[in-house]
PyMOL Python script that loads the backbone (N, CA, C, O; Angstrom):
from pymol import cmd

cmd.read_pdbstr("""\
ATOM      1  N   MET A   1     -24.786 -22.778  41.656  1.00  0.00           N
ATOM      2  CA  MET A   1     -24.739 -22.052  39.950  1.00  0.00           C
ATOM      3  C   MET A   1     -25.944 -21.168  40.166  1.00  0.00           C
ATOM      4  O   MET A   1     -26.119 -20.299  39.311  1.00  0.00           O
ATOM      5  N   GLY A   2     -26.880 -21.249  41.252  1.00  0.00           N
ATOM      6  CA  GLY A   2     -27.737 -20.058  41.474  1.00  0.00           C
ATOM      7  C   GLY A   2     -27.355 -18.748  42.009  1.00  0.00           C
ATOM      8  O   GLY A   2     -27.982 -17.705  41.825  1.00  0.00           O
ATOM      9  N   GLU A   3     -25.996 -18.920  42.861  1.00  0.00           N
ATOM     10  CA  GLU A   3     -25.687 -17.909  43.163  1.00  0.00           C
ATOM     11  C   GLU A   3     -25.039 -17.289  42.137  1.00  0.00           C
ATOM     12  O   GLU A   3     -25.289 -16.087  42.219  1.00  0.00           O
ATOM     13  N   PHE A   4     -24.266 -17.544  41.132  1.00  0.00           N
ATOM     14  CA  PHE A   4     -23.814 -16.861  40.430  1.00  0.00           C
ATOM     15  C   PHE A   4     -24.624 -15.866  39.547  1.00  0.00           C
ATOM     16  O   PHE A   4     -24.069 -15.007  38.861  1.00  0.00           O
ATOM     17  N   PHE A   5     -25.959 -16.035  39.607  1.00  0.00           N
ATOM     18  CA  PHE A   5     -26.370 -15.089  38.568  1.00  0.00           C
ATOM     19  C   PHE A   5     -27.053 -13.885  39.628  1.00  0.00           C
ATOM     20  O   PHE A   5     -28.002 -13.205  39.238  1.00  0.00           O
ATOM     21  N   THR A   6     -26.500 -13.721  40.910  1.00  0.00           N
ATOM     22  CA  THR A   6     -27.381 -12.948  41.716  1.00  0.00           C
ATOM     23  C   THR A   6     -26.918 -11.247  41.512  1.00  0.00           C
ATOM     24  O   THR A   6     -25.807 -10.870  41.138  1.00  0.00           O
ATOM     25  N   PRO A   7     -27.855 -10.543  41.795  1.00  0.00           N
ATOM     26  CA  PRO A   7     -27.373  -9.093  41.396  1.00  0.00           C
ATOM     27  C   PRO A   7     -25.850  -8.613  42.148  1.00  0.00           C
ATOM     28  O   PRO A   7     -25.417  -9.113  43.186  1.00  0.00           O
ATOM     29  N   GLY A   8     -25.421  -7.920  41.638  1.00  0.00           N
ATOM     30  CA  GLY A   8     -24.035  -7.473  42.233  1.00  0.00           C
ATOM     31  C   GLY A   8     -22.899  -8.407  41.912  1.00  0.00           C
ATOM     32  O   GLY A   8     -21.767  -7.969  42.116  1.00  0.00           O
ATOM     33  N   ASN A   9     -23.035  -9.680  41.421  1.00  0.00           N
ATOM     34  CA  ASN A   9     -22.013 -10.804  41.461  1.00  0.00           C
ATOM     35  C   ASN A   9     -20.851 -10.216  40.183  1.00  0.00           C
ATOM     36  O   ASN A   9     -20.971 -10.377  38.969  1.00  0.00           O
ATOM     37  N   GLN A  10     -19.840  -9.573  40.849  1.00  0.00           N
ATOM     38  CA  GLN A  10     -19.001  -9.276  39.927  1.00  0.00           C
ATOM     39  C   GLN A  10     -18.209 -10.056  38.564  1.00  0.00           C
ATOM     40  O   GLN A  10     -17.853  -9.468  37.544  1.00  0.00           O
ATOM     41  N   ALA A  11     -18.070 -11.285  38.800  1.00  0.00           N
ATOM     42  CA  ALA A  11     -17.979 -12.721  38.045  1.00  0.00           C
ATOM     43  C   ALA A  11     -18.536 -12.627  36.972  1.00  0.00           C
ATOM     44  O   ALA A  11     -18.020 -12.979  35.911  1.00  0.00           O
ATOM     45  N   LEU A  12     -19.492 -12.215  37.072  1.00  0.00           N
ATOM     46  CA  LEU A  12     -20.995 -12.289  35.979  1.00  0.00           C
ATOM     47  C   LEU A  12     -20.636 -11.123  35.037  1.00  0.00           C
ATOM     48  O   LEU A  12     -20.693 -11.330  33.825  1.00  0.00           O
ATOM     49  N   GLY A  13     -20.344 -10.156  35.410  1.00  0.00           N
ATOM     50  CA  GLY A  13     -19.724  -8.641  34.727  1.00  0.00           C
ATOM     51  C   GLY A  13     -18.672  -9.083  33.993  1.00  0.00           C
ATOM     52  O   GLY A  13     -18.813  -9.033  32.772  1.00  0.00           O
ATOM     53  N   VAL A  14     -17.394  -9.611  34.541  1.00  0.00           N
ATOM     54  CA  VAL A  14     -16.475  -9.973  33.980  1.00  0.00           C
ATOM     55  C   VAL A  14     -16.609 -11.204  32.779  1.00  0.00           C
ATOM     56  O   VAL A  14     -16.110 -11.148  31.655  1.00  0.00           O
ATOM     57  N   THR A  15     -17.333 -12.200  33.282  1.00  0.00           N
ATOM     58  CA  THR A  15     -17.374 -13.496  32.373  1.00  0.00           C
ATOM     59  C   THR A  15     -18.278 -12.659  31.053  1.00  0.00           C
ATOM     60  O   THR A  15     -17.903 -12.827  29.892  1.00  0.00           O
ATOM     61  N   ILE A  16     -19.469 -11.772  31.364  1.00  0.00           N
ATOM     62  CA  ILE A  16     -20.206 -11.278  30.177  1.00  0.00           C
ATOM     63  C   ILE A  16     -18.804 -10.594  28.978  1.00  0.00           C
ATOM     64  O   ILE A  16     -18.595 -10.961  27.822  1.00  0.00           O
ATOM     65  N   ALA A  17     -17.978  -9.428  29.860  1.00  0.00           N
ATOM     66  CA  ALA A  17     -17.376  -8.497  29.189  1.00  0.00           C
ATOM     67  C   ALA A  17     -16.454  -9.623  28.613  1.00  0.00           C
ATOM     68  O   ALA A  17     -16.242  -9.237  27.463  1.00  0.00           O
ATOM     69  N   VAL A  18     -15.723 -10.926  28.808  1.00  0.00           N
ATOM     70  CA  VAL A  18     -15.095 -11.477  28.023  1.00  0.00           C
ATOM     71  C   VAL A  18     -15.489 -12.280  27.194  1.00  0.00           C
ATOM     72  O   VAL A  18     -14.732 -12.753  26.347  1.00  0.00           O
ATOM     73  N   GLY A  19     -16.781 -12.591  27.289  1.00  0.00           N
ATOM     74  CA  GLY A  19     -17.306 -13.255  26.251  1.00  0.00           C
ATOM     75  C   GLY A  19     -17.578 -12.244  25.176  1.00  0.00           C
ATOM     76  O   GLY A  19     -17.352 -12.608  24.022  1.00  0.00           O
ATOM     77  N   PHE A  20     -18.020 -11.052  25.376  1.00  0.00           N
ATOM     78  CA  PHE A  20     -18.114  -9.988  24.488  1.00  0.00           C
ATOM     79  C   PHE A  20     -16.825  -9.883  23.716  1.00  0.00           C
ATOM     80  O   PHE A  20     -16.884  -9.946  22.488  1.00  0.00           O
ATOM     81  N   ILE A  21     -15.899  -9.761  24.201  1.00  0.00           N
ATOM     82  CA  ILE A  21     -14.119  -9.784  23.698  1.00  0.00           C
ATOM     83  C   ILE A  21     -14.159 -10.696  22.621  1.00  0.00           C
ATOM     84  O   ILE A  21     -13.916 -10.431  21.444  1.00  0.00           O
ATOM     85  N   VAL A  22     -14.490 -11.816  23.111  1.00  0.00           N
ATOM     86  CA  VAL A  22     -14.218 -12.958  22.317  1.00  0.00           C
ATOM     87  C   VAL A  22     -15.115 -12.972  21.016  1.00  0.00           C
ATOM     88  O   VAL A  22     -14.768 -13.566  19.996  1.00  0.00           O
ATOM     89  N   VAL A  23     -16.304 -12.262  21.138  1.00  0.00           N
ATOM     90  CA  VAL A  23     -17.210 -12.659  19.938  1.00  0.00           C
ATOM     91  C   VAL A  23     -16.896 -11.516  19.184  1.00  0.00           C
ATOM     92  O   VAL A  23     -17.508 -11.414  18.121  1.00  0.00           O
ATOM     93  N   LEU A  24     -15.911 -10.431  19.534  1.00  0.00           N
ATOM     94  CA  LEU A  24     -15.899  -9.017  18.701  1.00  0.00           C
ATOM     95  C   LEU A  24     -14.266  -9.839  17.759  1.00  0.00           C
ATOM     96  O   LEU A  24     -13.922  -9.895  16.578  1.00  0.00           O
ATOM     97  N   THR A  25     -13.859 -10.177  18.648  1.00  0.00           N
ATOM     98  CA  THR A  25     -12.435 -11.058  17.787  1.00  0.00           C
ATOM     99  C   THR A  25     -12.622 -11.848  16.981  1.00  0.00           C
ATOM    100  O   THR A  25     -11.905 -11.844  15.981  1.00  0.00           O
ATOM    101  N   LEU A  26     -13.553 -12.710  17.118  1.00  0.00           N
ATOM    102  CA  LEU A  26     -14.106 -13.718  15.996  1.00  0.00           C
ATOM    103  C   LEU A  26     -14.857 -12.998  14.832  1.00  0.00           C
ATOM    104  O   LEU A  26     -14.722 -13.411  13.680  1.00  0.00           O
ATOM    105  N   ILE A  27     -15.531 -12.082  15.081  1.00  0.00           N
ATOM    106  CA  ILE A  27     -16.117 -11.373  13.959  1.00  0.00           C
ATOM    107  C   ILE A  27     -15.128 -10.566  13.261  1.00  0.00           C
ATOM    108  O   ILE A  27     -15.238 -10.310  12.062  1.00  0.00           O
ATOM    109  N   GLY A  28     -14.091 -10.128  14.040  1.00  0.00           N
ATOM    110  CA  GLY A  28     -12.980  -9.145  13.343  1.00  0.00           C
ATOM    111  C   GLY A  28     -12.039 -10.162  12.644  1.00  0.00           C
ATOM    112  O   GLY A  28     -11.633  -9.966  11.498  1.00  0.00           O
ATOM    113  N   GLY A  29     -11.768 -11.056  13.239  1.00  0.00           N
ATOM    114  CA  GLY A  29     -10.850 -12.301  12.300  1.00  0.00           C
ATOM    115  C   GLY A  29     -11.536 -12.679  11.239  1.00  0.00           C
ATOM    116  O   GLY A  29     -10.846 -13.026  10.280  1.00  0.00           O
ATOM    117  N   ALA A  30     -12.826 -12.723  11.097  1.00  0.00           N
ATOM    118  CA  ALA A  30     -13.739 -13.441   9.831  1.00  0.00           C
ATOM    119  C   ALA A  30     -13.467 -12.439   8.914  1.00  0.00           C
ATOM    120  O   ALA A  30     -13.046 -12.701   7.787  1.00  0.00           O
ATOM    121  N   LEU A  31     -13.704 -11.137   9.366  1.00  0.00           N
ATOM    122  CA  LEU A  31     -13.829  -9.856   8.492  1.00  0.00           C
ATOM    123  C   LEU A  31     -12.608  -9.933   7.927  1.00  0.00           C
ATOM    124  O   LEU A  31     -12.778 -10.200   6.737  1.00  0.00           O
ATOM    125  N   TRP A  32     -11.349  -9.824   8.204  1.00  0.00           N
ATOM    126  CA  TRP A  32     -10.326  -9.808   8.130  1.00  0.00           C
ATOM    127  C   TRP A  32      -9.563 -10.883   7.303  1.00  0.00           C
ATOM    128  O   TRP A  32      -8.546 -10.675   6.641  1.00  0.00           O
ATOM    129  N   PHE A  33     -10.259 -12.138   7.456  1.00  0.00           N
ATOM    130  CA  PHE A  33      -9.618 -13.031   6.453  1.00  0.00           C
ATOM    131  C   PHE A  33     -10.487 -12.676   5.018  1.00  0.00           C
ATOM    132  O   PHE A  33      -9.932 -12.586   3.923  1.00  0.00           O
ATOM    133  N   THR A  34     -11.641 -12.532   5.190  1.00  0.00           N
ATOM    134  CA  THR A  34     -12.764 -12.236   3.916  1.00  0.00           C
ATOM    135  C   THR A  34     -12.153 -11.247   3.260  1.00  0.00           C
ATOM    136  O   THR A  34     -12.358 -11.193   2.047  1.00  0.00           O
ATOM    137  N   LEU A  35     -11.385 -10.370   3.798  1.00  0.00           N
ATOM    138  CA  LEU A  35     -10.868  -9.021   2.970  1.00  0.00           C
ATOM    139  C   LEU A  35      -9.762  -9.672   2.404  1.00  0.00           C
ATOM    140  O   LEU A  35      -9.739  -9.810   1.181  1.00  0.00           O
ATOM    141  N   ILE A  36      -8.714 -10.151   3.191  1.00  0.00           N
ATOM    142  CA  ILE A  36      -7.509 -10.551   2.594  1.00  0.00           C
ATOM    143  C   ILE A  36      -7.722 -11.396   1.464  1.00  0.00           C
ATOM    144  O   ILE A  36      -7.109 -11.125   0.432  1.00  0.00           O
ATOM    145  N   LYS A  37      -8.471 -12.350   1.492  1.00  0.00           N
ATOM    146  CA  LYS A  37      -9.123 -13.481   0.816  1.00  0.00           C
ATOM    147  C   LYS A  37      -9.454 -12.693  -0.587  1.00  0.00           C
ATOM    148  O   LYS A  37      -8.856 -12.994  -1.620  1.00  0.00           O
ATOM    149  N   ALA A  38     -10.701 -11.404  -0.536  1.00  0.00           N
ATOM    150  CA  ALA A  38     -11.066 -10.717  -1.649  1.00  0.00           C
ATOM    151  C   ALA A  38      -9.925 -10.063  -2.470  1.00  0.00           C
ATOM    152  O   ALA A  38      -9.904 -10.022  -3.700  1.00  0.00           O
ATOM    153  N   ARG A  39      -8.828  -9.474  -1.511  1.00  0.00           N
ATOM    154  CA  ARG A  39      -8.140  -8.852  -2.290  1.00  0.00           C
ATOM    155  C   ARG A  39      -6.754  -9.932  -2.848  1.00  0.00           C
ATOM    156  O   ARG A  39      -5.890  -9.330  -3.486  1.00  0.00           O
ATOM    157  N   LYS A  40      -6.600 -10.949  -2.706  1.00  0.00           N
ATOM    158  CA  LYS A  40      -5.838 -11.711  -3.449  1.00  0.00           C
ATOM    159  C   LYS A  40      -6.204 -11.970  -4.673  1.00  0.00           C
ATOM    160  O   LYS A  40      -5.464 -11.849  -5.650  1.00  0.00           O
ATOM    161  N   ASN A  41      -7.769 -12.470  -4.706  1.00  0.00           N
ATOM    162  CA  ASN A  41      -8.468 -12.677  -5.771  1.00  0.00           C
ATOM    163  C   ASN A  41      -8.494 -11.513  -6.740  1.00  0.00           C
ATOM    164  O   ASN A  41      -8.285 -11.761  -7.928  1.00  0.00           O
ATOM    165  N   ALA A  42      -8.758 -10.119  -6.310  1.00  0.00           N
ATOM    166  CA  ALA A  42      -8.928  -9.393  -7.178  1.00  0.00           C
ATOM    167  C   ALA A  42      -7.319  -8.952  -7.798  1.00  0.00           C
ATOM    168  O   ALA A  42      -7.259  -8.444  -8.917  1.00  0.00           O
ATOM    169  N   ALA A  43      -6.159  -9.164  -7.065  1.00  0.00           N
ATOM    170  CA  ALA A  43      -4.897  -8.925  -7.473  1.00  0.00           C
ATOM    171  C   ALA A  43      -4.831  -9.992  -8.315  1.00  0.00           C
ATOM    172  O   ALA A  43      -4.258  -9.679  -9.359  1.00  0.00           O
ATOM    173  N   SER A  44      -5.243 -11.312  -8.278  1.00  0.00           N
ATOM    174  CA  SER A  44      -4.940 -12.546  -9.461  1.00  0.00           C
ATOM    175  C   SER A  44      -5.796 -12.225 -10.743  1.00  0.00           C
ATOM    176  O   SER A  44      -5.520 -12.914 -11.725  1.00  0.00           O
ATOM    177  N   THR A  45      -6.908 -11.178 -10.904  1.00  0.00           N
ATOM    178  CA  THR A  45      -7.324 -11.053 -12.142  1.00  0.00           C
ATOM    179  C   THR A  45      -6.828  -9.840 -12.724  1.00  0.00           C
ATOM    180  O   THR A  45      -7.188  -9.561 -13.868  1.00  0.00           O
ATOM    181  N   GLU A  46      -5.894  -8.925 -11.970  1.00  0.00           N
ATOM    182  CA  GLU A  46      -5.844  -7.998 -13.108  1.00  0.00           C
ATOM    183  C   GLU A  46      -4.432  -8.671 -13.941  1.00  0.00           C
ATOM    184  O   GLU A  46      -3.653  -9.501 -13.475  1.00  0.00           O
ATOM    185  N   PRO A  47      -4.381  -7.979 -15.414  1.00  0.00           N
ATOM    186  CA  PRO A  47      -3.378  -8.402 -15.940  1.00  0.00           C
ATOM    187  C   PRO A  47      -1.877  -8.022 -15.646  1.00  0.00           C
ATOM    188  O   PRO A  47      -1.462  -6.906 -15.333  1.00  0.00           O
ATOM    189  N   HIS A  48      -1.305  -8.932 -15.775  1.00  0.00           N
ATOM    190  CA  HIS A  48       0.513  -8.545 -15.570  1.00  0.00           C
ATOM    191  C   HIS A  48       0.915  -7.577 -16.857  1.00  0.00           C
ATOM    192  O   HIS A  48       0.206  -7.342 -17.836  1.00  0.00           O
ATOM    193  N   GLU A  49       2.258  -7.077 -16.583  1.00  0.00           N
ATOM    194  CA  GLU A  49       2.842  -6.213 -17.036  1.00  0.00           C
ATOM    195  C   GLU A  49       3.162  -6.480 -18.552  1.00  0.00           C
ATOM    196  O   GLU A  49       3.242  -5.760 -19.548  1.00  0.00           O
ATOM    197  N   SER A  50       3.315  -7.861 -18.295  1.00  0.00           N
ATOM    198  CA  SER A  50       4.080  -8.491 -19.682  1.00  0.00           C
ATOM    199  C   SER A  50       2.699  -8.879 -20.393  1.00  0.00           C
ATOM    200  O   SER A  50       2.982  -9.100 -21.570  1.00  0.00           O
ATOM    201  N   ASP A  51       1.526  -9.032 -20.215  1.00  0.00           N
ATOM    202  CA  ASP A  51       0.585  -9.033 -20.952  1.00  0.00           C
ATOM    203  C   ASP A  51       0.404  -7.700 -21.735  1.00  0.00           C
ATOM    204  O   ASP A  51       0.165  -7.577 -22.936  1.00  0.00           O
ATOM    205  N   HIS A  52       0.572  -6.710 -20.781  1.00  0.00           N
ATOM    206  CA  HIS A  52       0.362  -5.656 -21.614  1.00  0.00           C
ATOM    207  C   HIS A  52       1.266  -4.988 -22.885  1.00  0.00           C
ATOM    208  O   HIS A  52       0.882  -4.316 -23.842  1.00  0.00           O
ATOM    209  N   ALA A  53       2.534  -5.418 -22.529  1.00  0.00           N
ATOM    210  CA  ALA A  53       3.747  -5.526 -23.468  1.00  0.00           C
ATOM    211  C   ALA A  53       3.301  -6.604 -24.610  1.00  0.00           C
ATOM    212  O   ALA A  53       3.149  -6.157 -25.747  1.00  0.00           O
ATOM    213  N   ILE A  54       3.147  -7.579 -24.449  1.00  0.00           N
ATOM    214  CA  ILE A  54       2.586  -8.221 -25.573  1.00  0.00           C
ATOM    215  C   ILE A  54       1.523  -8.074 -26.438  1.00  0.00           C
ATOM    216  O   ILE A  54       1.566  -8.363 -27.634  1.00  0.00           O
ATOM    217  N   GLU A  55       0.138  -7.429 -25.586  1.00  0.00           N
ATOM    218  CA  GLU A  55      -0.734  -6.632 -26.489  1.00  0.00           C
ATOM    219  C   GLU A  55      -0.269  -5.541 -27.343  1.00  0.00           C
ATOM    220  O   GLU A  55      -0.628  -5.589 -28.520  1.00  0.00           O
ATOM    221  N   SER A  56       0.496  -4.526 -26.948  1.00  0.00           N
ATOM    222  CA  SER A  56       0.867  -3.507 -27.567  1.00  0.00           C
ATOM    223  C   SER A  56       1.814  -3.993 -28.507  1.00  0.00           C
ATOM    224  O   SER A  56       1.840  -3.309 -29.530  1.00  0.00           O
ATOM    225  N   LEU A  57       2.778  -5.169 -28.488  1.00  0.00           N
ATOM    226  CA  LEU A  57       3.571  -5.582 -29.477  1.00  0.00           C
ATOM    227  C   LEU A  57       2.780  -5.809 -30.587  1.00  0.00           C
ATOM    228  O   LEU A  57       3.005  -5.208 -31.638  1.00  0.00           O
ATOM    229  N   ARG A  58       1.612  -6.844 -30.443  1.00  0.00           N
ATOM    230  CA  ARG A  58       0.714  -7.484 -31.260  1.00  0.00           C
ATOM    231  C   ARG A  58      -0.024  -6.295 -32.350  1.00  0.00           C
ATOM    232  O   ARG A  58      -0.236  -6.371 -33.561  1.00  0.00           O
ATOM    233  N   GLN A  59      -0.296  -5.223 -31.391  1.00  0.00           N
ATOM    234  CA  GLN A  59      -0.967  -4.129 -32.363  1.00  0.00           C
ATOM    235  C   GLN A  59       0.121  -3.434 -33.586  1.00  0.00           C
ATOM    236  O   GLN A  59      -0.088  -3.245 -34.785  1.00  0.00           O
ATOM    237  N   ARG A  60       1.133  -3.200 -32.895  1.00  0.00           N
ATOM    238  CA  ARG A  60       2.443  -2.788 -33.753  1.00  0.00           C
ATOM    239  C   ARG A  60       2.533  -3.512 -34.688  1.00  0.00           C
ATOM    240  O   ARG A  60       2.670  -2.950 -35.775  1.00  0.00           O
ATOM    241  N   TYR A  61       2.495  -5.144 -34.668  1.00  0.00           N
ATOM    242  CA  TYR A  61       2.641  -5.896 -35.652  1.00  0.00           C
ATOM    243  C   TYR A  61       1.223  -5.695 -36.633  1.00  0.00           C
ATOM    244  O   TYR A  61       1.316  -5.693 -37.861  1.00  0.00           O
ATOM    245  N   VAL A  62       0.265  -5.574 -36.116  1.00  0.00           N
ATOM    246  CA  VAL A  62      -0.814  -5.595 -36.962  1.00  0.00           C
ATOM    247  C   VAL A  62      -0.733  -4.127 -37.817  1.00  0.00           C
ATOM    248  O   VAL A  62      -0.847  -4.133 -39.043  1.00  0.00           O
ATOM    249  N   ARG A  63      -0.576  -3.180 -37.242  1.00  0.00           N
ATOM    250  CA  ARG A  63      -0.255  -2.030 -37.723  1.00  0.00           C
ATOM    251  C   ARG A  63       0.575  -1.973 -39.056  1.00  0.00           C
ATOM    252  O   ARG A  63       0.422  -1.055 -39.862  1.00  0.00           O
ATOM    253  N   GLY A  64       1.534  -3.086 -39.261  1.00  0.00           N
ATOM    254  CA  GLY A  64       2.583  -2.984 -40.059  1.00  0.00           C
ATOM    255  C   GLY A  64       3.720  -2.019 -39.574  1.00  0.00           C
ATOM    256  O   GLY A  64       4.367  -1.312 -40.346  1.00  0.00           O
ATOM    257  N   GLU A  65       3.894  -2.062 -38.228  1.00  0.00           N
ATOM    258  CA  GLU A  65       4.980  -0.931 -37.794  1.00  0.00           C
ATOM    259  C   GLU A  65       6.394  -1.988 -38.008  1.00  0.00           C
ATOM    260  O   GLU A  65       7.430  -1.671 -38.593  1.00  0.00           O
ATOM    261  N   ILE A  66       6.124  -3.160 -37.430  1.00  0.00           N
ATOM    262  CA  ILE A  66       7.167  -3.980 -37.447  1.00  0.00           C
ATOM    263  C   ILE A  66       6.940  -5.275 -38.411  1.00  0.00           C
ATOM    264  O   ILE A  66       5.859  -5.611 -38.893  1.00  0.00           O
ATOM    265  N   SER A  67       8.363  -6.016 -38.610  1.00  0.00           N
ATOM    266  CA  SER A  67       8.323  -6.746 -39.455  1.00  0.00           C
ATOM    267  C   SER A  67       7.521  -8.454 -38.885  1.00  0.00           C
ATOM    268  O   SER A  67       7.375  -8.521 -37.664  1.00  0.00           O
ATOM    269  N   LYS A  68       7.206  -9.291 -39.425  1.00  0.00           N
ATOM    270  CA  LYS A  68       7.289 -10.586 -38.706  1.00  0.00           C
ATOM    271  C   LYS A  68       8.100 -11.349 -37.813  1.00  0.00           C
ATOM    272  O   LYS A  68       7.817 -12.092 -36.873  1.00  0.00           O
ATOM    273  N   GLU A  69       9.487 -10.885 -38.483  1.00  0.00           N
ATOM    274  CA  GLU A  69      10.557 -11.489 -37.872  1.00  0.00           C
ATOM    275  C   GLU A  69      10.930 -10.623 -36.435  1.00  0.00           C
ATOM    276  O   GLU A  69      11.492 -11.190 -35.498  1.00  0.00           O
ATOM    277  N   GLN A  70      10.588  -9.342 -36.392  1.00  0.00           N
ATOM    278  CA  GLN A  70      10.884  -8.505 -35.508  1.00  0.00           C
ATOM    279  C   GLN A  70       9.772  -8.658 -34.476  1.00  0.00           C
ATOM    280  O   GLN A  70       9.997  -8.286 -33.325  1.00  0.00           O
ATOM    281  N   TYR A  71       8.626  -9.163 -34.793  1.00  0.00           N
ATOM    282  CA  TYR A  71       7.372  -9.350 -33.871  1.00  0.00           C
ATOM    283  C   TYR A  71       7.870 -10.842 -33.047  1.00  0.00           C
ATOM    284  O   TYR A  71       7.798 -10.976 -31.826  1.00  0.00           O
ATOM    285  N   ASP A  72       8.409 -11.961 -34.051  1.00  0.00           N
ATOM    286  CA  ASP A  72       8.605 -13.216 -33.304  1.00  0.00           C
ATOM    287  C   ASP A  72       9.721 -13.080 -32.495  1.00  0.00           C
ATOM    288  O   ASP A  72       9.804 -13.839 -31.530  1.00  0.00           O
ATOM    289  N   GLU A  73      10.861 -12.022 -32.752  1.00  0.00           N
ATOM    290  CA  GLU A  73      11.875 -12.007 -31.982  1.00  0.00           C
ATOM    291  C   GLU A  73      11.296 -11.391 -30.643  1.00  0.00           C
ATOM    292  O   GLU A  73      11.462 -11.944 -29.555  1.00  0.00           O
ATOM    293  N   GLN A  74      10.651 -10.285 -30.794  1.00  0.00           N
ATOM    294  CA  GLN A  74      10.241  -9.486 -29.425  1.00  0.00           C
ATOM    295  C   GLN A  74       9.293 -10.093 -28.510  1.00  0.00           C
ATOM    296  O   GLN A  74       9.231  -9.827 -27.310  1.00  0.00           O
ATOM    297  N   LEU A  75       8.513 -10.968 -29.165  1.00  0.00           N
ATOM    298  CA  LEU A  75       7.716 -11.769 -28.584  1.00  0.00           C
ATOM    299  C   LEU A  75       8.561 -12.731 -27.657  1.00  0.00           C
ATOM    300  O   LEU A  75       8.392 -12.673 -26.439  1.00  0.00           O
ATOM    301  N   ARG A  76       9.394 -13.542 -28.166  1.00  0.00           N
ATOM    302  CA  ARG A  76      10.034 -14.360 -27.475  1.00  0.00           C
ATOM    303  C   ARG A  76      10.793 -13.786 -26.686  1.00  0.00           C
ATOM    304  O   ARG A  76      10.706 -14.365 -25.603  1.00  0.00           O
ATOM    305  N   LEU A  77      11.679 -12.740 -26.629  1.00  0.00           N
ATOM    306  CA  LEU A  77      11.939 -12.016 -25.397  1.00  0.00           C
ATOM    307  C   LEU A  77      11.296 -11.603 -24.329  1.00  0.00           C
ATOM    308  O   LEU A  77      11.730 -11.524 -23.180  1.00  0.00           O
ATOM    309  N   LEU A  78       9.999 -11.277 -24.828  1.00  0.00           N
ATOM    310  CA  LEU A  78       9.065 -11.113 -23.633  1.00  0.00           C
ATOM    311  C   LEU A  78       8.864 -11.843 -22.771  1.00  0.00           C
ATOM    312  O   LEU A  78       8.903 -11.650 -21.556  1.00  0.00           O
ATOM    313  N   LYS A  79       8.441 -13.479 -23.828  1.00  0.00           N
ATOM    314  CA  LYS A  79       8.324 -14.401 -22.890  1.00  0.00           C
ATOM    315  C   LYS A  79       9.173 -15.081 -22.167  1.00  0.00           C
ATOM    316  O   LYS A  79       8.765 -15.899 -21.341  1.00  0.00           O
ATOM    317  N   GLU A  80      10.754 -14.798 -22.408  1.00  0.00           N
ATOM    318  CA  GLU A  80      11.441 -15.517 -21.630  1.00  0.00           C
ATOM    319  C   GLU A  80      11.887 -14.344 -20.515  1.00  0.00           C
ATOM    320  O   GLU A  80      12.757 -14.674 -19.708  1.00  0.00           O
ATOM    321  N   SER A  81      11.437 -13.246 -20.449  1.00  0.00           N
ATOM    322  CA  SER A  81      11.624 -12.401 -19.524  1.00  0.00           C
ATOM    323  C   SER A  81      10.771 -12.787 -18.198  1.00  0.00           C
ATOM    324  O   SER A  81       9.603 -13.177 -18.200  1.00  0.00           O
ATOM    325  N   PRO A  82      11.595 -12.597 -17.076  1.00  0.00           N
ATOM    326  CA  PRO A  82      10.833 -13.359 -15.644  1.00  0.00           C
ATOM    327  C   PRO A  82       9.985 -12.252 -15.452  1.00  0.00           C
ATOM    328  O   PRO A  82      10.038 -11.057 -15.745  1.00  0.00           O
ATOM    329  N   LYS A  83       8.999 -13.164 -14.740  1.00  0.00           N
ATOM    330  CA  LYS A  83       7.219 -12.060 -14.944  1.00  0.00           C
ATOM    331  C   LYS A  83       7.537 -11.645 -13.384  1.00  0.00           C
ATOM    332  O   LYS A  83       8.181 -12.236 -12.517  1.00  0.00           O
ATOM    333  N   ASN A  84       6.868 -10.459 -13.370  1.00  0.00           N
ATOM    334  CA  ASN A  84       6.575  -9.303 -11.936  1.00  0.00           C
ATOM    335  C   ASN A  84       5.915 -10.169 -10.825  1.00  0.00           C
ATOM    336  O   ASN A  84       5.606  -9.662  -9.747  1.00  0.00           O
TER     337      ASN A  84
END
""", "prot")
cmd.dss("prot")
cmd.show_as("cartoon", "prot")
cmd.util.cbc("prot")
cmd.orient("prot")
């Protein structure tokens, strides 16, 4: 083993280079995983389009623009529609 660490040993340089590449790959993989996870969490906290529609419908009802029957019918239709 003492001969491996002698000056001018090319195997030592290759070993260090491979180790460096492995370390960089591990760091890159950890960053990639963290960013993907953060992106999914951010996407899950954004309100859905149907939530905006329901809120808009509720505001119209509160302002008296639509009747209770219209509100109930449109709310039922919004809740039955497939989510995006």
